C-alpha positions, 0 to 999 in steps of 0.5 A, a space after each residue: 822901372 815899371 809905372 807907378 800903381 794907381 794908388 800913388 806912392 805912400 810912405 808910412 810914418 815909420 818909413 818917413 822917420 827912417 828916411 829922415 834919419 838917413 837923410 841926416 847921415 847923408 847930409 854929414 857924409 856930404 859935409 865931409 866930402 865937401 871939406 875933402 873937395 875944398 882941400 882937393 880944390 886948394 892943390 897947385 896945378 904942378 902937383 895935379 901933374 905930379 899925381 896923374 890927375 889932369 888940370 884944368 887946362 889939359 881937361 877937354 871941358 875945363 871946369 865944366 862936366 866932362 863929356 868923357 869918362 875920366 877913368 882911367 885919367 886921361 893924358 896929362 901932358 898938354 898938347 903942343 900949341 895949347 891954349 892956356 889960361 895966359 893965352 886967352 883967345 877972343 870969341 870966334 868959330 871955335 866957339 861954335 858947336 859945329 864945324 864951319 863950312 870952310 873945308 870939305 874932306 875929301 880923303 884921308 892917308 892915315 897911318 896908326 902905330 900903337 905900341 902893343 907888344 906881346 907879353 908887354 901890356 901890364 901897364 894901363 896905357 900904351 902910347 900910339 903914333 900917327 900920321 894924317 894926310 888929309 886932302 880938302 876942298 876949300 869952299 870959303 876963303 880963310 886963313 884959319 882952319 878947324 878940325 877935331 882933335 881930343 887928347 892928341 898931341 900934335 908933333 907937327 903941322 903943314 898945309 900943301 897947295 893948292 893941288 893941281 888936278 893932275 898928278 901930284 907935284 913933288 914941288 907942291 906950294 906950302 901955306 904957312 902954318 904960323 901956329 897950332 892950338 886947341 879949343 878944348 870946350 869944343 874939342 877942335 884943333 885950330 891952324 893959324 895960316 900965314 896965307 888964305 886959302 882959295 875958294 875952289 882949290 884942293 889942299 893937303 892938311 899933314 899932321 903928325 900926333 901921338 896919343 895914349 891907348 887905355 885898357 878897357 876904356 872902349 872908346 877910341 882905341 883900346 886894348 883888352 887882355 884875355 886868356 886864350 890857350 891857357 895864356 894871357 893875351 892882348 889885343 887892340 880895337 877901335 870904337 869910333 862911334 859917335 864922336 871918338 875918331 877925334 881921339 885917334 887922329 885929327 879929323 872932320 868928326 861929324 857924320 856928313 863929312 864923308 871921305 875915302 880913307 887909306 889906312 895903314 897900320 904898324 904893329 908888332 910881327 906876332 900880330 895880324 891887323 884888320 881894317 874896313 878893307 882888304 889887305 894891300 900889302 905888307 913891308 917891315 920897319 925898324 923903330 929907333 931901337 932896331 926893333 922890326 915892326 910889320 907895315 899893313 896897308 889896306 885899300 881904299 875904302 868907300 866914302 864914308 863917315 869918320 865914325 865908321 873907321 875901324 882897325 883891330 890888332 890881334 893873335 886870333 884865328 878865323 873860320 871863312 866861307 864865300 857868299 856871291 864872291 864876297 870873303 866872310 871871315 869871322 876871327 875869335 879866340 883860337 880856342 873858340 874857333 877850334 871848338 867850332 863856337 864861330 861856325 853858326 854866325 859863319 853859316 848865316 852872315 852870308 845868306 843874311 847879306 844876299 836876302 838884303 842885296 835882293 830885298 833892296 836891289 843894291 849889292 853890297 859894295 865892299 869886297 869882304 866882311 870881317 867879324 870879329 869877336 872880342 872877349 868883352 865890348 860895352 857897345 854889344 856890336 858895331 857896324 863898321 863897313 868891312 870890319 863889324 866888331 862883337 861882343 863874343 857872348 853875342 856872336 859865338 855859341 857855346 857847347 851848352 847854348 842849345 836850349 837857350 834863345 842864343 841862337 835867336 840872339 846871334 841871329 837877331 844881332 847879326 842881321 841888325 848889324 848887317 842891316 847898317 850896311 845899308 841904313 847907316 853905312 851906305 846912306 848916314 843920317 846928316 846928324 845925330 838928331 836923326 839917328 833913328 834913320 839907321 837904328 830904327 830900320 836896322 831894328 825893323 828889319 831884324 824881324 823881316 830877316 829872321 822871318 825869312 829864314 824860318 817862316 815859322 817864326 811868329 813875327 808879329 808875337 816876337 816883335 811884341 816880345 822884343 821891341 814893342 812891349 818895353 818901349 810902350 812901358 816907358 814911353 808917355 807924353 809929358 817926360 819921354 823924348 821924340 825919336 827925331 829931334 828938330 834941333 841940331 845944337 848938341 855936340 857934346 858926347 854924352 848927349 850923342 850917347 844918350 840917343 842910343 836909347 829905347 826909343 831910337 831902336 824900339 820906338 824907331 822899329 815900331 814907327 817903321 813897322 807902322 808905316 809899313 803896315 798901312 802902306 803895305 809891303 811893296 810900296 814900303 820897300 819900293 820907298 826904301 829902294 829909291 831912298 837908299 838909291 838916291 842917297 848912296 855914299 851920301 847923307 840924308 835926313 828925315 825929310 829926304 825919307 818922307 819925300 821918297 815915300 811920297 814919291 812912290 805913294 803918288 805913282 799909285 792909286 791903291 793906297 790913299 792917304 788922309 794927309 801927306 806922308 810927312 804930315 802923318 809921321 812928323 807927328 809920331 817922330 817929333 812928338 814924345 809919347 803915344 795916344 790912347 785910342 778909345 772905342 765906344 762900341 755901342 755908338 761906334 765913337 772913337 777918340 785918342 788922347 795922349 797917354 799919361 803915366 797916371 792919368 789924373 782927373 783934371 787933365 788941363 794941367 797937362 800941356 800935351 795938346 797935339 794929336 796924331 794921324 792914327 791909322 787904324 786897322 781892325 778885325 770884326 768877328 775875327 774878320 779883317 777889315 778895311 783901313 780907317 783913319 782917325 785924323 782928329 781928336 774924335 770921330 763916329 765910325 758907324 761900322 764899328 758899332 756891335 749888336 747884342 749878340 754874343 758873337 759880335 765884338 771888335 779889336 782895334 790895331 790889327 797885329 799890333 802894327 799900330 804904335 798905340 793902346 786901345 781902351 773900350 767902353 765897358 760893353 767892348 771889354 764885356 765882349 771881349 771877356 765873354 768871346 775869350 771864355 767861350 772860344 779864346 782860339 776865335 781871337 788871334 794869340 797876338 791879340 789875346 796878348 794885346 788886350 792883357 797888356 793893353 788892360 793892365 797898363 791902362 788899369 795901372 795908370 788910371 783909364 779903366 778899373 783893375 777889374 776890367 783887366 782881371 776879367 780878362 784872365 778868367 778863361 786862362 784855364 784854356 790858355 796854352 799860349 806861353 807868351 800870353 801867360 807871360 803877359 799876365 804873370 809879368 802884370 800880376 806877380 810883380 816883384 813888389 808883390 812877391 816882396 811884401 805880401 808873402 804873409 798877408 791876405 793876398 797871397 792865398 787869394 792870388 794862389 787859389 786864383 792862378 794855380 787852377 788855371 795855371 796847372 794846365 800850362 804847367 803840365 805842358 811845360 814840365 813834360 817837356 822838361 822832364 822828358 825832351 827839353 831839347 824839343 825847346 830849342 827852336 821855340 823862341 817864345 818859350 825860351 823867353 817865357 818859361 822862367 817866369 812861368 816856372 818861377 811863379 808855379 814854384 812860388 805859389 808853392 805848386 808841389 810838382 814845381 817844388 819837386 822838379 826843382 829838387 830832382 833838377 838840382 840833385 842831379 846836376 850837384 851829383 853830376 855837374 855835367 847834367 846842365 839844368 835846362 838854361 831857361 829855368 836855371 836860376 829858379 832852379 839854383 834858387 829853390 835848390 839853395 832855398 830848400 837845402 843846407 849849408 852843403 848845397 850852399 857850399 857847392 854853389 860857392 865852389 862853383 862860383 870861384 870857378 866860373 870865369 863868365 860874368 853871367 854865370 857868376 852873377 846867376 850863382 851870386 843870386 841864388 846864394 842869396 836864396 838860402 832861408 838859414 839866417 847864419 848862412 846869409 849872415 856869413 855871406 855878407 861877411 864874405 861879400 864886405 871882407 871880400 874873402 874868400 871871394 871878392 863878389 865884384 859882379 853885384 851887390 851882395 847886400 842889396 841882393 840878399 835884402 831883397 829875399 824874404 829872410 835876407 831883408 832882416 839879416 841885413 838890417 841887423 848886419 848894417 846896424 853893426 857895420 855900417 861904416 864897412 858897408 859904406 866903404 864897400 859899396 858907397 853911400 849910394 848903396 845905403 840909400 838902396 838898402 834903406 829903401 828896400 828895408 824900409 818896405 818892411 817896417 810898418 809899426 812905431 816899434 820897429 822904427 824905434 829899433 836902432 840903425 
């Protein structure tokens, strides 16, 4: 959601009355739900077991909030030794958020046996059994062991030792295990021992366990059903990050507790097994029924955290190549491999590894890399050492993916996950509060990798488009969170998962880029080499990183900093938000202030008192100037003053490498406006982009008047860079504007203003679409921005845009093999339906029924909502609510139709007669959303009196 407009949020009397009526309806619904809940609360625990719903004792959080999804329901049986309400335990280490430091894991011997059989995967669950022998070093005398375990049944537990330093002795002693129980709140397994473990000695914990694998849950172990070669098949895979290893095997599930792993997988002979390391050997095993299973063992891993343990059991094919002696294999459905869909990813994977090896001067330590493409994978991709897991849509190229951004997307994500082999796998953050140390740097190096292989790649503009624009739109001083959290007192999976967000990835990458820009690339890479070498196979904190940067800075004399690296960077990583830098070009006075959403006049009401140490790279009259620092709230830079000359202008934040927005006094903005109108090419593309984005954001949040931003758009008839046009259009032609002003005074004014400026850029790209659309396949910025340009031109009624839409749509319906160019397909489908009849609409419905990819089905559902025929839209709503002839489960059709110009009125009338059916189909939250959408069209007392 974008920032609020400068005028605030206004609710009309009509809308207020409507919302009040809705609130009354929701209160009634809540009362009914409360009554139902009261009835459920009185059901006895025995009934819960019988119905398949876990009771409080078998839930990991008791009556508190669940840290993991509750559907499908987790096992209802209690693991052996479970602490029940009748077995009260006194306060102890099991109440602490982190494992006690008594034991350090050194090595795991892990065997897993999931019962996945061909053609026997109809149940929502599979069982699995396992054994793990964990070699540990005792750091403190203890008669009690704690390790992580969740939703596992413990079948047996033994402790052997102390271990000798030589070969294992068959007559090794045992430490009695008196009791095994589970502390569900903190997800611990507790072993009560009959003797005390001695500091400095090593022991081996031997545990047997069992559990369940859930279909499509995608945490821990999960299995998925897919279609290949015309048959339904199943595969099993893992996702251990951040804290799901404990639901697969008892372990010390914290990132700093690294160990080596020997992994054995028992699987049906018709499947193959993959894990982190190369296959070491295979044998056979018979179960109690005499069935034969394959036992696959793997080589020992390097030291790594439990969240990187990975395995897959599947009936896949692969393609392979060797890079510097390392085998690289990409695994996918047999159909996909036969069609060559993995070729592009295979061809770039090896060179990416080689580039990063050379950059960091550290060789990739594993002898092989397997990359597996799952039919669906909610995490998009996971960097497990030696076995990277991807959603196939982000790894495989389809035949019709040529004129799309698919190659770039695959390149970015592969570069990101391969970057993790150094940032995350080789050097792991000590705790999740510093997760940006892996995610931020992996995100940053995506762009260095792509730029190396394609020197014409417009790195600054693409970084802005992919990374910087999104996070600057969401980050602000009071509500957003810091990149690096000072506290470590969180262990809930839900809390850790929340850290995998825009700030960790995008802000982390932006801060890494800023650090590189004021140090220079050589110093930046030298510091990272030192950091990676020192902490290889170990763990690090943010301060460790700053220390290595400081060492390299101290070793040279060219780069002079106003403060230690830690003092500079901690302010950016430990504070939320970013500054607005304002320059008065008449005096050279510069100041900084925190950026707020909707700046208020009385700034004393706000409580963000800290400042940043801000690197200011800048240009004057197109010439790069020396770096200066704003290390206090305000400062004067006489060199930044400009004369009255029309040729004198200043732009701060060279190449947008600094993580801040820039404001100028009225003279400064006027100078830039004049330069744009006189010779826009004198200002680099990245800065034309920057000025538009900064000015509109500052105007929306009360830092400057809207006229300041609009003045910068007057030159646009001369703008031939589509990414700059994109920045203008996403700020001017917003969703709210399109929704609300079609029949009001603003639309004709905007149409007149934009069309005469837009016609030149439109002619350029419409010619390419008509004559050689393939020419766009290597223009990433055009592929990203073209849809918005096309959509706006048609919305403004540009006849050539409407005509081109009709041509492309008709050509496709007559010859479906003639695909509509992907970047503009959604717009063409929408206008094809809008200017068509039920024949065109039925054609899309038929296409929907034949599509298997969710993305394509969603695209068609939106296109079908563009019809302007009320009876067609009404039929669409009936289909959606009654689930006939198709279920339309990919999206909420009521909300989609309500967003269209005609559809909002059809939805309103439909709700009057089908309120209960809509509520049952989409839930009460959908009713709230619909009331908001429809409410925006109500502006008179007469409208509010209409029944709903």
